[in-house]
Every structure is written in C-alpha cells, then in structure tokens.
C-alpha positions as CSV (number, residue, x, y, z in Angstrom):
1,M,79.5,138.5,147.8
2,Q,79.4,142.1,148.8
3,T,81.8,143.9,151.1
4,I,80.2,145.9,153.9
5,L,82.1,148.5,155.8
6,I,80.7,148.8,159.4
7,L,81.7,152.1,160.9
8,C,81.6,152.5,164.7
9,G,82.8,154.5,167.6
10,G,82.9,158.2,167.0
11,E,83.5,161.4,168.9
12,S,80.3,161.5,170.9
13,G,79.2,160.4,174.4
14,E,77.7,157.4,172.7
15,H,81.0,156.0,171.5
16,E,80.7,152.8,173.6
17,V,77.2,152.1,172.5
18,S,78.2,152.4,168.9
19,L,81.0,149.8,169.5
20,Q,78.3,147.4,171.0
21,S,76.0,147.9,168.0
22,A,78.9,147.2,165.5
23,N,79.9,144.1,167.4
24,S,76.4,142.7,167.1
25,I,76.0,143.6,163.4
26,A,79.3,142.0,162.6
27,R,78.3,138.8,164.5
28,F,75.0,138.4,162.8
29,L,75.7,139.8,159.3
30,P,74.7,137.0,156.9
31,K,78.0,135.4,156.1
32,D,76.7,133.8,152.8
33,R,75.8,137.2,151.4
34,Y,78.4,139.7,152.9
35,R,81.9,140.1,154.1
36,A,82.4,142.7,156.9
37,I,85.2,145.2,157.3
38,I,85.0,147.0,160.6
39,V,86.5,150.5,161.1
40,G,86.5,152.3,164.3
41,I,86.6,156.1,164.7
42,D,88.3,156.9,168.0
43,K,87.4,159.8,170.3
44,T,89.8,162.1,168.5
45,G,88.3,161.4,165.1
46,Q,91.0,159.1,163.8
47,W,89.8,156.1,161.6
48,V,91.4,152.8,162.6
49,T,91.1,149.1,161.8
50,G,92.6,145.9,163.0
51,D,91.8,142.4,164.1
52,P,90.6,142.4,166.7
53,L,89.2,145.9,166.6
54,L,87.6,145.7,170.0
55,Q,88.7,144.9,173.5
56,N,86.2,143.7,176.2
57,A,83.7,143.3,173.5
58,D,81.2,141.4,175.6
59,D,81.3,143.9,178.6
60,P,79.2,147.0,177.9
61,S,80.9,148.9,180.8
62,A,84.4,148.2,179.6
63,I,84.2,147.9,175.8
64,A,86.7,149.9,173.8
65,L,88.8,150.1,170.7
66,A,91.8,147.9,170.9
67,E,95.3,149.4,171.1
68,D,97.9,149.6,168.3
69,L,95.4,149.7,165.4
70,T,96.1,150.4,161.8
71,P,95.1,153.8,160.3
72,A,92.1,153.4,157.9
73,K,91.7,155.6,154.8
74,L,88.5,155.8,152.8
75,E,89.1,157.0,149.2
76,N,87.5,156.3,145.8
77,R,84.9,153.9,147.3
78,C,87.7,151.9,148.8
79,L,89.0,151.3,152.3
80,N,92.8,151.0,152.4
81,G,92.6,150.1,148.6
82,E,89.8,147.5,149.1
83,K,86.5,148.1,147.2
84,I,83.5,148.7,149.4
85,D,79.9,147.9,148.2
86,A,78.0,149.6,151.0
87,V,78.5,151.1,154.5
88,F,76.6,150.5,157.7
89,P,77.5,153.6,159.7
90,I,76.3,152.7,163.1
91,I,77.8,155.8,164.8
92,H,75.3,157.3,167.3
93,G,75.3,161.0,168.2
94,T,77.5,163.8,167.0
95,H,79.3,163.5,163.6
96,G,77.6,160.1,163.1
97,E,73.9,160.6,163.3
98,D,73.6,164.3,162.5
99,G,74.2,164.3,158.8
100,A,78.0,165.0,158.9
101,L,79.0,161.4,158.2
102,Q,76.2,161.0,155.7
103,G,77.5,163.9,153.7
104,L,81.0,162.5,153.6
105,L,79.7,159.1,152.4
106,Q,77.6,160.8,149.7
107,M,80.6,162.6,148.4
108,Q,82.4,159.2,148.3
109,H,79.5,157.9,146.2
110,L,78.9,155.0,148.6
111,P,75.6,153.4,149.5
112,Y,74.9,153.7,153.3
113,V,72.3,152.5,155.7
114,G,70.0,155.0,157.1
115,S,68.8,158.5,156.5
116,G,70.4,161.2,154.4
117,V,71.9,164.5,155.4
118,L,68.6,166.4,155.8
119,G,66.7,163.6,157.7
120,S,69.7,162.9,159.9
121,A,70.2,166.5,160.8
122,V,66.5,167.2,161.5
123,G,66.1,164.0,163.5
124,M,69.1,164.8,165.7
125,D,67.8,168.2,166.7
126,K,65.0,167.6,169.1
127,D,63.7,171.2,168.8
128,L,63.4,171.2,165.0
129,M,62.1,167.7,164.9
130,K,59.3,168.6,167.4
131,R,58.4,171.8,165.5
132,L,57.9,169.8,162.2
133,L,55.8,167.2,163.9
134,L,53.7,169.7,165.7
135,H,53.2,171.6,162.5
136,A,51.9,168.4,160.9
137,G,49.3,168.0,163.7
138,L,51.0,165.4,165.8
139,N,51.1,165.6,169.6
140,C,54.5,166.4,171.2
141,A,55.3,167.6,174.7
142,K,55.3,171.3,175.1
143,H,59.0,172.6,175.3
144,V,61.1,175.7,175.7
145,V,64.6,176.1,174.2
146,V,67.5,177.5,176.3
147,Y,70.8,178.5,174.8
148,N,74.1,178.7,176.8
149,W,74.8,182.1,175.3
150,Q,71.5,183.7,176.5
151,E,72.2,186.6,179.0
152,T,68.6,186.2,180.3
153,R,67.3,182.7,180.6
154,P,63.8,181.6,181.5
155,S,63.5,181.1,185.3
156,Y,62.4,177.8,186.9
157,I,59.2,179.4,188.1
158,D,58.4,180.7,184.6
159,L,59.1,177.3,183.1
160,V,56.8,175.5,185.7
161,E,54.0,178.0,185.0
162,N,54.4,177.3,181.3
163,L,55.3,173.6,181.2
164,G,54.0,172.1,184.5
165,P,55.5,171.1,187.8
166,V,57.7,168.2,186.5
167,L,60.3,169.0,183.8
168,F,62.8,167.1,181.6
169,V,66.0,168.9,180.7
170,K,67.8,167.6,177.7
171,P,70.7,168.4,175.3
172,C,69.1,169.2,172.0
173,N,71.5,167.2,169.7
174,L,72.1,164.0,171.5
175,G,70.5,160.7,172.0
176,S,70.4,157.6,174.1
177,S,69.4,159.6,177.3
178,V,72.8,161.2,177.7
179,G,72.8,164.4,179.7
180,I,69.0,164.1,180.6
181,S,67.6,165.0,184.0
182,K,64.1,164.9,185.5
183,V,63.5,168.0,187.6
184,S,60.7,168.6,190.1
185,R,62.4,171.1,192.5
186,E,64.0,174.5,191.9
187,E,67.3,173.5,193.4
188,E,67.6,170.7,190.9
189,F,67.0,172.9,187.8
190,E,70.3,174.8,187.6
191,K,72.2,171.7,188.1
192,A,70.3,169.9,185.4
193,L,70.8,172.8,183.0
194,L,74.6,172.9,183.6
195,F,74.7,169.1,183.1
196,A,73.0,169.3,179.8
197,F,75.2,172.2,178.6
198,Q,78.1,169.9,179.0
199,F,76.9,168.1,175.9
200,D,75.3,170.9,173.8
201,T,74.9,174.7,173.5
202,K,71.2,174.2,173.0
203,V,69.0,172.6,175.6
204,I,65.3,171.9,175.6
205,V,63.1,171.9,178.7
206,E,60.0,169.7,178.2
207,S,56.7,169.0,180.0
208,F,56.3,165.7,181.7
209,I,53.9,163.3,180.0
210,D,52.3,160.9,182.4
211,G,52.0,157.9,180.0
212,R,53.3,154.5,179.2
213,E,56.7,154.5,177.3
214,I,56.1,152.9,174.0
215,E,58.7,152.3,171.1
216,V,58.1,151.2,167.6
217,S,60.6,150.3,164.8
218,V,60.2,151.6,161.3
219,L,61.8,150.0,158.2
220,G,61.7,151.1,154.6
221,N,62.2,153.9,152.1
222,E,59.3,155.4,150.3
223,R,56.8,153.0,151.8
224,P,57.9,152.4,155.4
225,E,56.4,149.7,157.6
226,A,56.2,149.7,161.4
227,S,56.8,146.8,163.8
228,V,54.7,145.7,166.7
229,P,55.1,148.2,169.5
230,G,57.1,147.4,172.7
231,E,56.8,149.0,176.2
232,I,59.6,150.2,178.4
233,I,59.1,149.7,182.1
234,P,62.3,151.4,183.6
235,G,63.5,150.2,187.0
236,G,64.4,153.8,187.9
237,D,62.8,157.2,187.6
238,F,63.1,157.2,183.8
239,Y,64.7,155.3,181.0
240,S,68.3,156.6,181.5
241,Y,71.5,155.8,179.6
242,D,72.6,153.3,182.2
243,A,69.2,151.7,182.2
244,K,69.6,151.2,178.4
245,Y,73.1,150.0,178.1
246,I,74.8,149.2,181.4
247,E,72.2,148.2,183.9
248,S,69.7,146.8,181.4
249,D,68.5,144.1,183.9
250,T,66.8,146.8,185.9
251,T,64.5,147.6,183.0
252,Q,61.6,145.5,181.7
253,L,60.9,145.3,178.0
254,V,57.5,144.1,177.2
255,I,57.2,142.9,173.5
256,P,54.7,143.2,172.2
257,A,53.1,145.9,174.3
258,D,49.8,145.1,175.9
259,L,47.7,147.5,173.8
260,S,44.4,147.3,172.0
261,P,44.4,146.6,168.3
262,D,43.1,150.1,167.5
263,C,45.9,151.6,169.6
264,V,48.5,149.5,167.9
265,S,47.2,150.6,164.5
266,D,47.2,154.3,165.5
267,I,50.8,154.0,166.9
268,Q,52.0,152.4,163.7
269,E,50.3,155.0,161.6
270,I,51.8,157.9,163.7
271,A,55.3,156.2,163.5
272,N,55.1,155.9,159.7
273,K,53.8,159.5,159.3
274,S,56.7,160.7,161.5
275,F,59.2,158.8,159.4
276,R,57.9,160.4,156.2
277,L,57.5,163.9,157.6
278,L,61.2,164.0,158.7
279,E,62.4,162.7,155.3
280,L,63.9,159.6,156.8
281,W,65.2,156.5,155.0
282,G,66.0,152.9,155.9
283,L,65.3,152.8,159.7
284,A,64.2,154.7,162.7
285,R,62.9,154.0,166.1
286,V,59.9,156.2,167.1
287,D,59.4,156.7,170.9
288,L,56.0,157.6,172.1
289,F,53.9,158.0,175.2
290,V,50.4,156.6,175.5
291,E,48.2,158.2,178.2
292,Q,45.5,156.2,180.1
293,S,43.0,158.1,178.0
294,G,44.5,156.7,174.9
295,K,46.0,159.9,173.7
296,I,49.4,159.3,171.9
297,W,52.4,161.6,172.1
298,V,55.5,161.5,170.0
299,N,58.5,161.8,172.3
300,E,61.3,161.6,169.6
301,V,62.6,159.9,166.6
302,N,65.9,158.2,166.6
303,T,67.4,157.9,163.1
304,L,70.2,155.4,164.0
305,P,68.9,153.5,167.0
306,G,71.0,151.1,169.0
307,F,71.7,147.8,167.4
308,T,73.1,145.8,170.3
309,N,71.7,142.5,171.3
310,I,69.5,144.2,173.9
311,S,68.3,147.0,171.7
312,M,64.6,147.6,171.1
313,Y,64.9,148.2,167.4
314,P,65.9,144.6,166.3
315,K,64.0,143.0,169.2
316,L,60.8,144.6,167.9
317,W,61.4,143.4,164.3
318,E,62.2,140.0,165.6
319,A,58.8,139.9,167.4
320,T,57.1,141.1,164.2
321,G,58.6,138.1,162.3
322,L,61.8,139.6,160.9
323,P,65.0,137.9,162.4
324,Y,68.0,139.9,163.1
325,P,70.3,138.7,160.2
326,E,67.4,139.3,157.7
327,L,66.9,142.7,159.1
328,I,70.5,143.6,158.5
329,H,70.2,142.3,154.9
330,Q,67.1,144.3,154.2
331,L,68.6,147.5,155.5
332,I,71.7,147.0,153.3
333,Q,69.6,146.4,150.2
334,L,67.4,149.4,151.0
335,A,70.5,151.5,151.1
336,I,71.7,150.2,147.8
337,K,68.4,150.7,146.1
338,R,68.2,154.3,147.3
339,F,71.8,154.9,146.2
340,Q,71.1,153.6,142.7
341,A,68.0,155.9,142.4
342,E,70.0,158.9,143.5
343,E,72.9,158.2,141.3
344,L,70.6,158.1,138.3
345,L,69.1,161.5,139.3
346,Q,72.7,162.9,139.6
347,R,73.6,161.7,136.1
348,N,70.4,163.3,134.8
349,R,71.5,166.6,136.4
350,L,74.9,166.7,134.5
C-alpha cells in the first residue's frame, strides 16, 4: 500500500477551494491501494497536520484549517519522518499552481500529480499562455496587458476601440474567477482594474466572446485523452467564484454538452493540442467558448482544476466512464511513471 501526501490550503485567494478539493480526494481515495496523509499550508505559509485537519469541512462558506495543529516537515521524501510515495498537491493559485511548489517537490525527489515547473508557470500566466496558443494557430480572445507600475495606461476608450464594447478584466496569475469583472461602462473600468490589482501586478483586459461556455477535462502524459465536454450555464452575468464554489445551485452544469459529434471531436482535439503545447502533465481542464457559427475559442487552461464534489473536472470524467476513485488512482500512477522516467534521465546526466 502506498502512502499519498495530500497537500492543501496555501497562501492564495483560493485557499478554501483547495481545502474542499483535498477533503473530497481524501474521502474517495481508493483505501485498498493508498493511505492518505493530509497536510495543510496555512495563509502564512506554515505547513501543519492533525486529525481532524479541517473544520466545517462540509460547508464551502466556512471551511477552514482546524486550530492547534501540529507543524509538518517534509524532508528526505518523508513527512515528519514517515516515508511518502507520492504527493497530490491540490493547492490552487499562487505558490501551488504556478511552479513554485512543483520545484520544491522535484528537489525532494518526490512524484507529484500534475504538471511540472514549466507547464505550471506558463499555465498560470494567462498572458503567456494565450501568446503560445495564438502562436500555434488556436483562437483566443484578443487581449491587452496592463501593469500596475505603468505611468501611462491604456484608456477605456482605447481599449473599447481595440477590443470591443464589453471587456473582461482579470488578474493575470490567478484562477477560479477570483478578481474578475465584466465591464461595459467607463465608470466600471477603473473600479475593475483596481479590484484586479488587489490580486496581481499584471492584469489582462480581454474581448468578450459571445459563445457557449464549454469545459473539457484532459488526462494523461505524452498521449493525453479528453473527456466528453460539459456546458456551464451561469445563473449570473458570468461564471464567478461564488457561482463555482459558494452558490453553485445558481449554476447549471450540462454534462455532456448538447453539441454535434463533429464539434465534440474538434473540442477534444483542441483541448489535447493545448495540453501538449503548454507542456502539461497529468491533468488539466480546458475552458472554451463555442460561437453559434461553430467557431471554437480557447478561454484558458487550468493545470490544477478544482477537485470538489461539484467540480467539473471529475464530473466530466465520470460522464466519460471513469469514476472518481479510479480517476484519482490514474493520476497518481501517471505521476509515478513520469517521476521514474525523469529520475532515469537525471541519473544519465550525472
């Protein structure tokens, strides 16, 4: 039986989402194959463990790390002296999804679920990600980058002339709809920009794509496979953070999406191509728009998507025929296989 370290929490605005994801993974981890150790990283960066680790575990609006937990130390492939076989680092956002944690785990010579340093960093930066996808000929919404240090920033009028009358303002290095605003009036723009700068020094302003919101899950390493697509029908103006994780009953998830077989095939091909282009491993959720004309746009690629019981990534695989516990098992085994191949290369380099 292998011991799996589930890492959750973290120092980003997606701390609580990560706790929800870890709670679900621990609950459905195949108990005949694996034993779980759960470690939380609090909002100051401290690693802690304990039983129970979480309080209000079943309440997305109140979930948190428990109090009076024990410090956790990762050293020599061991957690507090106990050997670890693989890590499931389900930490969303800053220092969990951007390559920082992945670099630490590689230096510890530990297999871990998900993409490596390069893929994680590129997938986290919406600007760089879109530039690579556009260079490869994929459709992405036109965007402009704004930095908080710029003395002269593009005006709302200039952006509208360049991008269209409806704009999305987003922190560049963040996920799960945190800090995002939809803007259609000049008086809203500065407020949206200031809001986004609370989360990042780099903000992207994007064109609005009038299309159906489609998501597809990708699984694999060198030869990734894509799930059936699902459609998001948000109850509000767009698929916000609260709509995903707090007020999920206001959002309709249609799985599988009502699309033609040819459209499904094109979406899956685009998702797999995006996965390979960005040098991703293990898993990713690819978010797209499909216009009425059939034109497909890549919105973004999430390298560590939510793994809660209401998250699209596992739901899409379940609809494709891969149950949640088996999905977790496959992700762990993909991580171990990639680790073994990379360790062999490293020995050859010495």
